[in-house]
BAFI-3210 file (N, C-alpha, C; in Angstrom, 3 decimals, decimal comma, padded with zeros to 6 digits):
// residues 275
n [1|2|3|4|5|6|7|8|9|10|11|12|13|14|15|16|17|18|19|20|21|22|23|24|25|26|27|28|29|30|31|32|33|34|35|36|37|38|39|40|41|42|43|44|45|46|47|48|49|50|51|52|53|54|55|56|57|58|59|60|61|62|63|64|65|66|67|68|69|70|71|72|73|74|75|76|77|78|79|80|81|82|83|84|85|86|87|88|89|90|91|92|93|94|95|96|97|98|99|100|101|102|103|104|105|106|107|108|109|110|111|112|113|114|115|116|117|118|119|120|121|122|123|124|125|126|127|128|129|130|131|132|133|134|135|136|137|138|139|140|141|142|143|144|145|146|147|148|149|150|151|152|153|154|155|156|157|158|159|160|161|162|163|164|165|166|167|168|169|170|171|172|173|174|175|176|177|178|179|180|181|182|183|184|185|186|187|188|189|190|191|192|193|194|195|196|197|198|199|200|201|202|203|204|205|206|207|208|209|210|211|212|213|214|215|216|217|218|219|220|221|222|223|224|225|226|227|228|229|230|231|232|233|234|235|236|237|238|239|240|241|242|243|244|245|246|247|248|249|250|251|252|253|254|255|256|257|258|259|260|261|262|263|264|265|266|267|268|269|270|271|272|273|274|275]
n.u [032,151|032,406|029,718|028,811|030,314|029,437|026,726|027,084|028,009|025,669|024,094|022,450|024,107|026,594|027,387|027,930|025,469|023,527|024,298|023,770|021,022|020,186|021,075|019,470|016,916|017,203|017,566|015,078|013,496|014,459|013,782|011,028|010,520|011,269|009,555|006,923|003,914|004,167|003,191|000,139|000,878|003,503|003,446|002,125|003,795|006,683|009,776|012,161|014,269|013,900|016,105|017,793|019,809|018,618|018,442|020,830|020,104|018,045|015,217|012,852|012,926|012,741|010,276|008,614|009,279|008,223|005,489|004,815|005,029|002,943|000,766|000,784|000,011|002,004|002,711|001,016|-002,021|-001,464|001,066|004,398|006,858|009,992|012,827|015,591|015,555|014,461|016,475|018,631|017,571|017,321|019,801|020,880|021,562|019,955|018,846|017,665|015,535|014,113|013,279|011,615|009,641|008,403|007,427|005,501|003,921|002,916|001,237|-000,823|-000,477|001,086|001,405|002,968|004,072|004,626|007,640|007,434|007,567|007,056|003,972|002,125|-000,831|-003,892|-007,144|-010,168|-013,434|-015,605|-014,135|-012,809|-014,795|-015,733|-013,433|-013,321|-015,703|-015,010|-012,900|-014,226|-015,932|-014,106|-012,410|-014,450|-015,056|-012,481|-012,530|-014,561|-013,318|-011,199|-012,561|-013,072|-010,590|-008,625|-005,661|-004,348|-002,130|-002,626|-005,073|-004,351|-002,726|-004,611|-006,237|-004,388|-003,781|-006,242|-006,522|-004,439|-005,320|-007,483|-006,199|-004,618|-006,710|-007,945|-005,984|-005,968|-004,159|-003,633|-001,970|-000,703|-002,961|-003,840|-001,743|-001,948|-004,482|-004,244|-002,675|-004,295|-006,392|-004,802|-003,892|-006,193|-006,811|-004,452|-004,972|-006,984|-005,842|-005,787|-004,216|-004,861|-007,031|-005,746|-003,789|-005,419|-006,504|-004,201|-003,166|-005,476|-005,856|-003,674|-004,211|-006,461|-005,502|-004,258|-006,499|-008,041|-006,328|-006,857|-009,408|-009,077|-008,815|-011,324|-013,715|-014,345|-014,075|-012,059|-012,816|-015,308|-014,718|-013,754|-015,845|-016,856|-014,671|-014,484|-016,748|-016,349|-014,053|-015,051|-016,864|-015,151|-013,400|-015,299|-016,063|-018,031|-018,596|-020,179|-021,299|-019,043|-018,132|-020,063|-020,083|-017,503|-017,661|-019,546|-018,207|-015,922|-017,220|-018,311|-016,190|-016,180|-018,308|-019,570|-017,750|-017,077|-016,251|-013,998|-012,318|-011,978|-010,529|-008,138|-007,223|-006,824|-004,746|-002,760|-002,220|-001,285|001,149|002,453|002,005]
n.v [049,479|048,347|048,106|046,285|044,091|043,621|042,945|040,528|038,921|038,710|036,990|033,829|031,619|032,563|032,901|031,406|030,957|031,350|029,292|027,027|027,236|026,926|024,335|022,877|023,449|022,120|019,580|019,095|019,182|016,938|014,927|015,145|014,289|011,673|010,471|010,706|009,133|006,448|006,285|004,407|002,801|002,391|000,798|-001,449|-002,511|-004,402|-003,042|-003,927|-006,761|-010,114|-010,693|-008,718|-005,986|-003,566|-000,187|001,878|001,026|002,294|003,050|003,902|002,705|000,041|-000,054|000,481|-001,777|-003,954|-003,094|-003,375|-006,082|-006,851|-005,872|-007,469|-009,875|-011,526|-011,482|-012,334|-011,990|-011,721|-012,712|-013,117|-010,687|-011,016|-009,391|-010,091|-012,064|-010,429|-008,518|-009,983|-010,950|-008,518|-007,632|-005,715|-003,762|-004,389|-002,061|-000,101|-001,924|-002,245|000,409|000,657|-001,198|000,055|002,320|001,178|000,176|002,539|003,371|001,503|-000,997|-002,872|-004,842|-004,384|-006,452|-006,999|-008,514|-010,301|-009,338|-008,055|-008,136|-008,718|-006,922|-008,298|-008,214|-008,064|-009,461|-007,462|-005,073|-005,580|-005,868|-003,134|-001,965|-003,041|-001,897|000,767|000,957|000,208|002,428|004,481|003,609|003,560|006,328|007,080|005,883|007,378|009,902|009,226|008,828|011,435|012,598|011,087|010,487|010,315|008,301|006,924|005,764|003,838|002,217|001,240|-000,371|-002,309|-003,478|-004,573|-006,457|-008,084|-009,145|-010,558|-012,519|-013,823|-014,956|-016,677|-018,476|-019,588|-018,768|-017,928|-016,426|-014,714|-013,440|-012,006|-010,350|-008,787|-007,823|-006,170|-004,194|-003,145|-001,989|-000,216|001,468|002,757|004,337|006,011|007,320|008,933|011,138|012,319|013,280|013,417|011,636|009,268|009,003|008,477|005,933|004,453|003,165|001,666|-000,036|-001,641|-002,836|-004,496|-005,976|-008,680|-010,206|-009,744|-010,988|-013,705|-014,141|-014,464|-017,262|-018,335|-020,353|-019,567|-016,887|-015,305|-015,400|-014,224|-011,630|-010,398|-009,516|-007,524|-005,851|-005,038|-003,478|-001,420|-000,243|000,524|002,549|004,462|005,156|006,204|008,460|008,484|009,294|008,847|006,398|004,918|005,125|003,889|001,259|000,395|000,544|-001,440|-003,657|-003,943|-004,240|-006,748|-008,453|-008,591|-010,206|-013,316|-013,660|-015,342|-017,637|-016,652|-015,950|-018,482|-019,752|-018,192|-018,985|-021,794|-021,572|-020,293|-022,435|-024,383|-023,227|-023,510|-021,706]
n.w [-000,131|002,356|002,994|001,015|001,747|004,303|003,660|002,267|004,295|005,788|004,429|004,302|003,737|004,448|007,078|010,281|011,829|009,827|008,080|009,580|009,858|007,246|006,795|008,541|007,394|004,902|005,852|007,066|004,743|003,296|005,069|005,058|002,392|002,664|004,360|003,529|002,471|000,124|-003,419|-004,486|-006,547|-006,095|-003,852|-004,800|-006,589|-006,311|-005,351|-004,572|-004,950|-003,663|-000,961|-001,715|-000,606|001,466|000,521|001,862|004,298|005,659|007,768|006,528|003,935|004,599|005,852|003,600|002,095|003,692|003,820|001,020|000,883|002,590|001,272|-001,063|-000,071|001,142|003,732|006,749|008,737|012,256|012,011|013,211|013,346|013,136|014,591|014,338|012,326|010,175|009,998|009,065|006,686|005,238|005,312|007,189|010,128|013,361|014,324|012,402|011,677|013,984|014,295|012,016|012,542|014,876|013,652|011,942|013,807|015,012|012,907|012,974|011,703|012,862|015,826|018,976|021,327|024,685|025,646|023,723|021,085|017,688|015,818|012,995|012,645|013,698|012,995|014,997|014,148|013,905|013,549|011,164|009,370|009,425|008,339|005,820|004,830|004,911|003,102|000,713|000,314|000,020|-002,086|-004,013|-004,158|-005,153|-007,698|-008,839|-008,958|-010,725|-013,113|-013,885|-013,934|-015,037|-017,083|-020,433|-020,678|-018,356|-018,930|-020,858|-019,195|-017,385|-019,021|-019,912|-017,490|-016,756|-018,786|-018,117|-015,672|-016,638|-018,217|-016,271|-014,719|-016,533|-016,851|-014,430|-012,560|-009,385|-007,660|-009,473|-010,456|-008,302|-007,962|-010,270|-009,985|-007,680|-008,687|-010,563|-009,014|-007,617|-009,664|-010,372|-008,092|-008,162|-010,520|-009,835|-008,751|-006,101|-003,505|-000,748|-000,492|-001,300|000,750|002,969|002,242|002,133|004,526|005,277|003,164|003,399|005,794|005,287|003,213|003,531|003,979|001,692|-000,129|000,463|-000,468|-003,069|-003,372|-003,086|-004,649|-008,078|-007,723|-009,042|-011,822|-011,690|-010,963|-013,209|-015,101|-013,477|-013,155|-015,787|-016,115|-014,377|-015,488|-017,979|-017,151|-016,046|-018,250|-019,930|-018,497|-016,657|-013,736|-011,323|-011,761|-011,989|-009,424|-007,908|-008,927|-008,206|-005,445|-004,836|-005,919|-004,147|-001,752|-002,072|-001,522|001,223|001,834|003,150|005,302|007,417|006,038|004,804|006,932|008,078|005,922|006,097|008,624|008,097|006,188|007,783|009,649|007,919|007,343|009,677|011,752]
ca.u [032,679|031,971|028,296|028,600|030,873|028,494|025,597|027,519|028,086|024,438|023,491|022,322|025,233|027,947|027,590|027,621|024,111|022,877|024,595|022,998|019,544|020,047|021,255|018,287|015,897|017,461|017,304|013,549|012,893|014,788|013,046|009,596|010,359|011,483|008,427|005,596|003,502|004,412|001,935|-000,321|001,634|004,820|003,066|001,690|004,868|007,936|010,925|013,348|014,181|014,101|017,373|018,603|020,019|017,869|019,386|021,247|019,618|017,125|013,974|011,823|012,940|012,267|008,829|008,048|009,293|007,192|004,125|004,640|004,689|001,584|-000,218|000,776|-000,415|003,137|002,730|-000,384|-002,457|-000,970|002,365|005,417|008,007|011,237|013,844|016,804|015,261|014,429|017,828|019,445|017,074|017,598|021,279|020,999|021,438|018,644|018,344|016,548|014,377|013,261|012,665|010,604|008,472|007,735|006,679|004,418|002,937|002,226|000,238|-001,819|-000,174|001,801|001,180|004,054|003,689|005,689|008,433|007,173|007,962|006,123|003,113|001,207|-002,068|-005,003|-008,439|-011,409|-014,405|-016,337|-013,247|-012,511|-016,040|-015,695|-012,260|-013,683|-016,767|-014,462|-012,207|-015,146|-016,490|-012,951|-012,137|-015,477|-014,690|-011,350|-012,933|-015,274|-012,328|-010,450|-013,476|-013,021|-009,221|-007,661|-004,886|-004,118|-001,243|-003,262|-006,069|-003,637|-002,232|-005,707|-006,723|-003,318|-003,877|-007,453|-006,409|-003,575|-006,216|-008,402|-005,282|-004,369|-007,923|-008,174|-004,993|-006,125|-002,972|-004,176|-001,073|-000,557|-004,235|-003,880|-000,750|-002,498|-005,715|-003,798|-002,141|-005,514|-007,056|-003,836|-003,829|-007,381|-006,548|-003,549|-005,587|-007,866|-005,014|-006,062|-003,296|-005,639|-007,769|-004,690|-003,176|-006,397|-006,610|-002,977|-003,147|-006,592|-005,621|-002,696|-004,780|-007,297|-004,840|-004,125|-007,786|-008,409|-005,571|-007,440|-010,621|-008,781|-008,876|-012,694|-014,057|-014,971|-013,963|-011,240|-013,538|-016,437|-014,100|-013,409|-016,820|-016,969|-013,582|-014,799|-017,779|-015,676|-013,098|-015,786|-017,475|-014,158|-013,002|-016,432|-016,260|-019,317|-018,011|-021,110|-021,472|-017,691|-017,987|-021,068|-019,606|-016,321|-017,973|-020,177|-017,152|-015,144|-018,143|-018,467|-015,065|-016,384|-019,288|-019,210|-016,476|-016,736|-015,567|-012,785|-011,412|-011,682|-009,389|-006,944|-006,873|-006,195|-003,436|-001,764|-001,878|-000,434|002,468|003,016|001,804]
ca.v [048,208|047,794|047,766|045,203|043,053|043,323|042,241|039,234|038,265|038,617|035,944|032,577|030,704|033,138|033,055|030,191|030,727|031,062|027,976|026,027|027,236|026,381|022,894|022,419|023,449|021,063|018,294|018,943|018,902|015,695|014,107|015,168|013,439|010,232|009,915|010,843|007,784|006,236|006,099|003,109|002,009|001,947|-000,327|-002,620|-003,122|-004,513|-002,166|-004,686|-008,200|-010,754|-010,857|-007,647|-005,174|-002,276|000,984|002,700|000,583|003,352|002,440|004,147|001,629|-001,276|-000,022|000,313|-003,158|-004,709|-002,744|-004,023|-007,627|-007,040|-005,523|-008,574|-011,140|-012,350|-011,496|-012,732|-011,413|-012,386|-013,244|-012,512|-010,063|-011,254|-008,390|-010,751|-012,605|-009,296|-007,908|-010,956|-010,894|-007,282|-007,395|-004,496|-003,985|-004,434|-000,658|000,278|-002,811|-001,742|001,789|000,437|-001,917|001,025|003,201|000,514|000,057|003,820|003,508|000,509|-002,152|-003,829|-004,762|-004,632|-007,183|-007,059|-009,791|-011,261|-008,745|-007,421|-009,039|-008,050|-006,775|-009,303|-007,499|-008,736|-009,436|-006,190|-004,117|-006,076|-005,385|-001,768|-001,635|-003,405|-000,825|002,069|000,762|000,144|003,797|005,303|003,142|004,118|007,741|007,210|005,604|008,578|010,893|008,803|009,079|012,742|013,078|010,150|010,983|009,291|007,241|006,055|004,976|002,709|001,295|000,541|-001,294|-003,309|-004,190|-005,384|-007,576|-008,942|-009,797|-011,547|-013,578|-014,682|-015,691|-017,687|-019,488|-020,180|-018,310|-017,231|-015,409|-013,828|-012,644|-011,148|-009,145|-007,879|-007,158|-005,213|-003,081|-002,517|-001,104|000,892|002,365|003,582|005,301|006,970|008,124|009,868|012,282|012,938|012,832|013,276|010,323|008,216|008,893|007,818|004,649|003,782|002,134|000,822|-001,066|-002,525|-003,695|-005,613|-006,715|-010,214|-010,859|-009,697|-012,044|-015,022|-014,112|-014,939|-018,637|-018,745|-020,894|-018,745|-015,464|-014,740|-015,203|-013,272|-010,279|-009,923|-008,635|-006,452|-004,922|-004,459|-002,489|-000,247|000,267|001,205|003,751|005,362|005,564|007,005|009,629|008,384|009,256|008,263|004,969|004,223|005,030|002,834|-000,054|000,086|000,309|-002,730|-004,635|-004,120|-004,795|-008,292|-009,109|-008,913|-011,243|-014,584|-013,346|-016,482|-018,501|-016,005|-016,145|-019,924|-019,925|-017,608|-019,929|-022,991|-021,169|-020,163|-023,665|-025,025|-022,556|-023,767|-020,548]
ca.w [-000,079|003,594|003,023|000,272|002,479|005,362|003,068|001,963|005,579|006,317|003,592|005,110|003,527|004,661|008,547|010,956|012,124|008,647|007,535|010,413|009,586|005,898|006,830|009,222|006,472|004,060|006,483|007,110|003,367|002,939|005,948|004,500|001,255|003,007|005,223|002,906|002,002|-001,276|-004,207|-004,363|-007,430|-005,466|-002,949|-005,544|-007,406|-005,599|-005,727|-004,224|-005,217|-002,443|-000,594|-002,040|000,472|001,531|000,095|002,962|005,610|006,198|008,183|005,551|002,882|005,261|005,966|002,261|001,549|004,432|003,335|-000,152|001,141|003,173|000,145|-001,999|000,607|001,455|005,255|007,184|010,028|013,397|011,797|013,986|012,484|014,071|014,371|013,874|010,934|009,151|009,813|008,226|005,334|004,510|005,418|007,926|011,604|014,025|014,743|011,416|011,705|015,189|013,934|011,026|013,198|015,712|012,751|011,426|014,923|015,079|011,860|013,204|010,959|013,736|017,335|019,728|022,462|025,717|025,824|022,560|019,849|016,834|015,091|011,980|013,317|013,363|013,384|015,259|013,061|013,763|013,003|009,843|008,597|009,380|007,432|004,412|004,447|004,556|001,904|-000,374|000,130|-000,421|-003,457|-004,913|-004,417|-006,040|-009,101|-009,411|-009,263|-011,854|-014,269|-014,231|-014,004|-015,706|-018,151|-021,496|-020,323|-017,338|-019,571|-021,496|-018,215|-016,738|-020,010|-019,881|-016,173|-016,928|-019,661|-017,414|-014,688|-017,438|-018,579|-015,076|-014,339|-017,506|-016,671|-013,025|-011,771|-008,357|-007,212|-010,617|-010,574|-007,083|-008,226|-011,333|-009,335|-006,764|-009,528|-011,210|-008,062|-007,325|-010,828|-010,303|-007,039|-008,559|-011,645|-009,187|-008,461|-004,832|-002,409|000,515|-000,510|-001,346|002,038|003,763|001,769|002,242|005,644|005,263|002,156|004,006|006,864|004,728|002,086|003,660|003,853|000,176|-000,742|000,611|-001,221|-004,473|-003,406|-003,209|-006,040|-009,024|-007,455|-009,956|-012,992|-011,389|-010,857|-014,611|-015,729|-012,513|-013,485|-017,104|-015,957|-013,722|-016,377|-019,040|-016,600|-015,855|-019,599|-020,504|-017,756|-015,809|-012,375|-010,348|-012,098|-011,552|-007,875|-007,376|-009,333|-007,450|-004,076|-004,925|-006,093|-002,996|-000,695|-002,402|-000,875|002,580|002,080|003,636|006,116|008,121|005,138|004,473|008,094|008,133|005,056|006,704|009,669|007,504|005,616|008,903|010,157|006,943|007,371|011,012|012,752]
c.u [032,362|030,516|028,085|029,219|030,025|027,214|025,939|027,487|026,676|023,559|023,568|023,513|026,615|028,203|027,255|026,140|023,212|023,081|023,866|021,620|019,258|020,169|020,001|017,178|016,013|017,243|015,814|012,959|013,201|013,966|011,524|009,493|010,515|010,307|007,040|005,167|003,834|003,085|001,447|000,356|002,867|004,554|002,772|002,788|006,156|009,043|012,259|013,213|014,430|015,637|018,308|018,647|019,232|018,777|019,609|020,845|018,745|015,746|012,851|011,760|012,345|010,725|008,109|008,029|008,388|005,856|003,822|004,362|003,371|000,543|-000,324|000,455|000,683|003,269|001,238|-000,732|-002,030|000,451|003,435|006,484|009,254|012,330|015,058|016,630|015,140|015,739|018,728|018,928|017,329|019,046|021,592|021,171|020,083|018,012|017,275|015,368|013,500|012,568|011,461|009,405|007,679|006,954|005,434|003,300|002,164|001,113|-000,836|-001,645|000,370|001,454|002,410|003,581|004,853|006,316|008,174|007,533|006,864|005,328|002,256|-000,190|-003,206|-006,360|-009,462|-012,458|-015,123|-015,440|-012,889|-013,645|-016,016|-014,500|-012,678|-014,749|-016,088|-013,577|-013,076|-015,591|-015,362|-012,518|-013,237|-015,311|-013,577|-011,664|-013,700|-014,341|-011,562|-011,402|-013,362|-011,615|-008,190|-006,962|-004,715|-003,300|-001,796|-004,315|-005,485|-003,144|-003,351|-006,214|-005,726|-003,565|-005,250|-007,298|-005,439|-004,350|-006,935|-007,510|-005,011|-005,514|-008,203|-007,249|-005,104|-004,985|-003,498|-003,316|-000,789|-001,856|-004,255|-002,968|-001,396|-003,705|-005,330|-003,288|-003,306|-006,186|-006,008|-003,858|-005,100|-007,295|-005,588|-004,137|-006,616|-007,213|-005,481|-005,103|-003,956|-006,299|-006,810|-004,063|-004,145|-006,545|-005,301|-002,899|-004,214|-006,439|-004,586|-003,324|-005,697|-006,578|-004,660|-005,399|-008,277|-007,562|-006,308|-008,795|-010,432|-008,984|-010,352|-013,023|-014,841|-014,800|-013,162|-012,153|-014,690|-015,920|-013,930|-014,509|-017,085|-015,936|-013,867|-015,763|-017,214|-014,750|-013,991|-016,400|-016,316|-013,619|-014,069|-016,732|-017,506|-018,835|-018,928|-021,248|-020,238|-017,595|-018,924|-020,574|-018,406|-016,717|-018,667|-019,148|-016,396|-015,982|-018,330|-017,338|-015,290|-017,546|-018,731|-017,911|-016,059|-015,837|-014,123|-011,784|-011,129|-010,517|-008,124|-006,365|-006,177|-004,816|-002,392|-001,341|-001,064|001,019|003,157|002,983|000,655]
c.v [047,489|047,305|046,431|043,935|042,676|042,622|040,786|038,353|037,888|037,453|034,660|031,687|031,182|033,352|031,726|029,961|030,485|029,765|026,868|026,046|026,686|024,769|022,250|022,353|022,304|019,717|018,039|018,573|017,439|014,641|013,964|014,293|011,969|009,689|010,072|009,421|007,652|006,174|004,652|002,189|001,517|000,746|-001,536|-003,347|-003,257|-003,676|-002,949|-006,233|-008,941|-010,982|-009,645|-006,632|-003,892|-001,158|001,803|002,132|001,464|002,652|002,750|003,108|000,338|-001,272|-000,160|-001,090|-004,076|-004,429|-003,356|-005,580|-007,837|-006,831|-006,759|-009,884|-011,971|-012,341|-011,603|-012,211|-012,349|-012,941|-012,445|-011,938|-009,991|-010,219|-009,068|-011,333|-011,498|-008,598|-008,762|-010,960|-009,616|-006,773|-005,987|-004,843|-004,041|-003,116|-000,187|-000,632|-002,367|-000,483|001,568|-000,138|-000,905|002,005|002,543|000,349|001,386|003,960|002,394|-000,717|-003,323|-003,622|-005,128|-005,173|-007,348|-008,561|-010,734|-010,654|-008,128|-008,393|-008,228|-008,100|-007,755|-008,629|-008,426|-008,561|-008,049|-005,090|-004,359|-005,664|-003,905|-001,252|-001,845|-002,285|000,482|002,041|000,809|001,629|004,615|004,957|003,599|005,592|007,932|006,885|006,699|009,646|010,537|008,971|010,519|013,249|012,288|010,822|009,843|008,095|006,279|005,231|003,641|001,667|000,566|-000,626|-002,560|-004,209|-005,064|-006,602|-008,529|-009,749|-010,932|-012,835|-014,489|-015,507|-016,774|-018,819|-020,096|-019,837|-017,358|-016,045|-014,382|-012,905|-011,699|-010,050|-008,270|-007,127|-006,014|-003,990|-002,445|-001,489|000,061|001,854|003,336|004,641|006,374|007,880|009,107|011,198|013,152|012,405|012,688|011,963|009,168|007,861|008,092|006,244|003,739|002,667|001,193|-000,310|-002,232|-003,504|-004,781|-006,387|-008,214|-010,866|-010,797|-010,776|-013,411|-015,227|-014,673|-016,495|-019,162|-019,223|-019,819|-017,276|-014,728|-014,351|-014,188|-011,861|-009,638|-008,998|-007,310|-005,357|-004,192|-003,327|-001,178|000,448|001,135|002,609|004,899|005,959|006,419|008,258|009,636|008,239|008,604|006,825|004,263|004,039|003,858|001,407|-000,529|-000,231|-001,131|-003,866|-004,942|-004,628|-006,291|-009,005|-009,481|-009,804|-012,581|-014,529|-014,565|-017,486|-017,948|-016,231|-017,584|-020,225|-019,432|-018,505|-021,155|-022,717|-021,014|-021,452|-024,539|-024,496|-022,754|-022,658|-020,859]
c.w [001,249|003,598|002,233|001,003|003,613|004,847|002,792|003,271|006,160|005,479|004,403|004,962|004,101|006,135|009,179|011,305|010,959|008,039|008,333|010,131|008,184|005,914|007,541|008,179|005,448|004,569|006,665|005,755|003,035|003,834|005,455|003,231|001,541|003,707|004,669|002,353|000,503|-002,117|-004,146|-005,501|-006,898|-004,546|-003,598|-006,226|-006,573|-006,199|-005,385|-004,436|-003,829|-002,195|-000,911|-000,918|000,404|001,350|001,407|004,264|006,325|006,582|007,279|004,440|003,414|005,394|004,671|001,757|002,284|003,958|002,075|-000,087|001,721|002,071|-000,857|-001,318|000,976|002,968|005,621|008,512|011,212|013,219|012,649|013,073|013,458|013,636|013,732|012,511|009,886|008,875|008,858|006,685|004,482|004,568|006,039|009,370|012,217|014,298|013,633|011,290|012,864|014,935|012,950|011,664|014,157|014,875|012,288|012,599|015,167|014,139|012,020|012,414|011,716|015,090|018,024|021,071|023,506|025,778|024,724|021,177|019,068|015,984|014,186|012,674|012,832|013,836|013,815|014,174|012,767|013,125|011,615|008,925|008,369|008,320|006,049|003,903|004,025|003,287|000,637|-000,733|-000,497|-001,808|-004,374|-005,204|-005,392|-007,483|-009,736|-009,770|-010,549|-013,156|-014,745|-014,456|-014,670|-016,889|-019,183|-021,237|-019,331|-017,860|-020,068|-020,356|-017,604|-017,756|-019,939|-018,519|-016,171|-017,712|-018,901|-016,321|-015,441|-017,738|-017,427|-014,676|-015,240|-017,263|-015,293|-012,171|-010,668|-007,827|-008,255|-010,676|-009,484|-007,399|-009,220|-010,826|-008,465|-007,592|-010,175|-010,285|-007,736|-008,424|-010,807|-009,309|-007,486|-009,645|-011,072|-008,827|-007,187|-003,788|-001,076|000,627|-000,480|000,002|003,017|003,452|002,069|003,383|005,635|004,293|002,740|004,984|006,279|003,621|002,346|003,548|002,423|-000,478|-000,764|-000,123|-002,629|-004,522|-003,298|-004,548|-006,798|-008,819|-008,480|-011,278|-012,755|-011,251|-012,257|-015,136|-014,865|-012,904|-014,796|-017,037|-015,342|-014,673|-017,519|-018,387|-016,427|-017,240|-020,329|-019,710|-016,906|-014,370|-011,375|-010,457|-011,719|-010,120|-007,366|-007,676|-008,487|-005,968|-003,925|-005,034|-004,907|-001,852|-000,880|-001,665|000,546|002,900|002,524|004,401|006,901|007,342|004,946|005,640|008,326|007,184|005,581|007,772|009,132|006,883|006,667|009,444|009,229|006,961|008,710|011,945|013,578]
res [x|x|x|x|x|x|x|x|x|x|x|x|x|x|x|x|x|x|x|x|x|x|x|x|x|x|x|x|x|x|x|x|x|x|x|x|x|x|x|x|x|x|x|x|x|x|x|x|x|x|x|x|x|x|x|x|x|x|x|x|x|x|x|x|x|x|x|x|x|x|x|x|x|x|x|x|x|x|x|x|x|x|x|x|x|x|x|x|x|x|x|x|x|x|x|x|x|x|x|x|x|x|x|x|x|x|x|x|x|x|x|x|x|x|x|x|x|x|x|x|x|x|x|x|x|x|x|x|x|x|x|x|x|x|x|x|x|x|x|x|x|x|x|x|x|x|x|x|x|x|x|x|x|x|x|x|x|x|x|x|x|x|x|x|x|x|x|x|x|x|x|x|x|x|x|x|x|x|x|x|x|x|x|x|x|x|x|x|x|x|x|x|x|x|x|x|x|x|x|x|x|x|x|x|x|x|x|x|x|x|x|x|x|x|x|x|x|x|x|x|x|x|x|x|x|x|x|x|x|x|x|x|x|x|x|x|x|x|x|x|x|x|x|x|x|x|x|x|x|x|x|x|x|x|x|x|x|x|x|x|x|x|x|x|x|x|x|x|x|x|x|x|x|x|x]
***
């Protein structure tokens, strides 16, 4: 009985030291789940309605909300992210807002300026060109992976998103097209089933997202994207990985052409919004 009693005491949950170690391990597992990057589908699709309180006021939820707004073109390069305004909008204290902004600064999405606050990063032209080139290469690789790894339900989703893009383009719905287009690209990345690749693309896509948004407003760009999407989709569904990779890389590289026009449009948009 003494041996059995001693054995019970030695179990992690039955002594103070063991309980502390168990609690620490559980906390670490929970933190790991909270801080891992979301899937590209999570970023493409808003999880919170405007004005809805962030769950628990956790900085991770705020980061994901802001990243989703960046990906959908709702925040613009050089835009100031005011702590007080964000706290009011998300109905939280300024502490989780401050934590979220510092986390985004650490990942290169936000620039913290002394006595001015936080601003969405605005890339110089050479860095922007490099970012587009990297996104093109990585999204091409993701399309190649998708051609080999896509699952039946993901096939249906890709077809549906392609049709949604075509419908938005036909209707001349620029914002709707951009939303559907973002989800189309995100679905391809997720269909590649590569966590490593997805993580590398995560921040890069957020950095170039505001610029990609403005490409939508170039005359004829929505309609010209549809046959490009159709060719990428066909290559993926038929399992032609190299062809899918090549077509996707070419498709994304087209977005960086005529960069001076794109940056001019961003500038005009910012002036119209009073920034």
